[in-house]
N, C-alpha and C positions, 0 to 999 in steps of 0.2 A: 945412766939407761933411762930413754925415757918411756913412756908408758904408749903403749897401744891406743889410740882414741877409735872406737868404734860406735860412728853414730845412730846404724842400726841397730844395735842393743842398747842403747842408750836409748832410742824412742820407742822401743818395745817396754822398756821398763816403766817409761814414763807413762806411757800408754795405759800399761797396767796397774797401775799406780791410782791413776785418774778414772778408770773403769771403778772400780772399787771403791773408792770415796764417793764417785755419783750412786753407786749402787746401796752402800752404807746410808746415804743422806735420803734416798727413797725409803730405806725400811724405816729409819726416823720418823719420818714425818707423815707414814704410814700409821706407827703406832700414836704417835700425836693427834691423828684426825681418830681412832679407838679408843681414846681417852677423851675426844672432845665427844663425842656422839653418848659416851655413859653419864656425860656432867651436862646434860640441857635440861634447862629450866623451865618446867611450865609457862604458857602465856599469859601474863597478870591482864589486869583490866587496862591497864595504859597500854599494853602491847597492842591489844586487842581495838584499840581507840585509834593506836596509830595505824596499824592496817587497815582499819574500817575506812577512816578517814582519806588512805594514799587509793583505796580501792574507788572510794565516792570520788575524789577529784579526776581521778583516770576517767570515771565513766563520764562526769560533765565535759572536761576537755574532748574527749573523742566522740562524744553525742554531738558538742560544739563545733567540730570537725568534719561531720557528716557520717562519720563512722557509725553502722548498722546498731541501734542500741542494743538487742540483744548480742550480737556478738562482742561489743564492750562491759555487757556486765559480764556475761562469762571469761572475758580473760581477765576482769578485775575481783571476777569469785575465783577463779583459777589460783591468780596470782595471792590470794589471800590464803586459799586451803597450803600452798606450796611454801608459802614463808610459814606458815604455822608448823608443817611437819617437818619443816629442813631445820627451823631454825629451836622448835619446841617438841621436835618429836612427836606432835599431835595433842601433845597436853595441854591443856585451859587450867588455870589454877583454882578458878571459878566452881568447875566441875571436879573439885578434889584431886585434880593431878589425872584423870579420867583421860587416856588417847583415843582422841577419834580419828576417824578413818576419812581417806580423802574425800568421799563422797559427803558425810555429816558437813565436813568442815567447807565444802563448794556450797551445802545450801546453806546453814548458818550465816558465811560471809556474803551469800545473793541476799537474804533477807537483809542482815545490818548493812550490807552497803548501799540498797535502793533507799531504806532509814535516813541514813547520812546525806544522801542525794538529794533526798527530798528538802533536805536543811539549807543545801547548798544551792542548789541549782534545780527546783521542782518543775520548770519550765520544759526540764527535757524529759520528764519522767511521764512516759504513754498512760492516759487514763487508766486503761485494765489494769497495766503493773503497779501501778498507785490503789485502786479499789481491791488487786489481790495481796498489797501488801498492809492496807488498814483492816482486812479482814480477819489474815494471819495476824496481826498485832493485838485485835480484839479478843480472837480466841486464846492467845497465848497468856492475854490481863486475866481471864475470866479464869484458866487454869489455875495463876497465880493464887488468886480469891480462895480458892479450894484449900 
């Protein structure tokens, strides 16, 4: 005696299996993401050097491509801040794993990127930006001596 073949039932059965397996894999990847967020390491000096140099490189290239300097610096600084927040949760090892908010990281990135760009491509830095950088650097050095 033959078995009755019901293609609609088979398709329904297989589709339920596929839906269940996809939903379980989504739960599993969500769980891995949550665990990954808990294991963020603070940005080391080596990490900061890399992000700063990448920002300075972007600033130099974008300025030479005639992108407005302030726009290029803003994008480089925002990227610097976003990477530290995304990869390190805003924590910097040198500060004792203290987490910084996006605005502080953006401002720190701006200062550091301009400093690096002064070494890589000083000709693209506007005079007023260079003067502001030098003034701020002197203030920071005075503060460190105290």
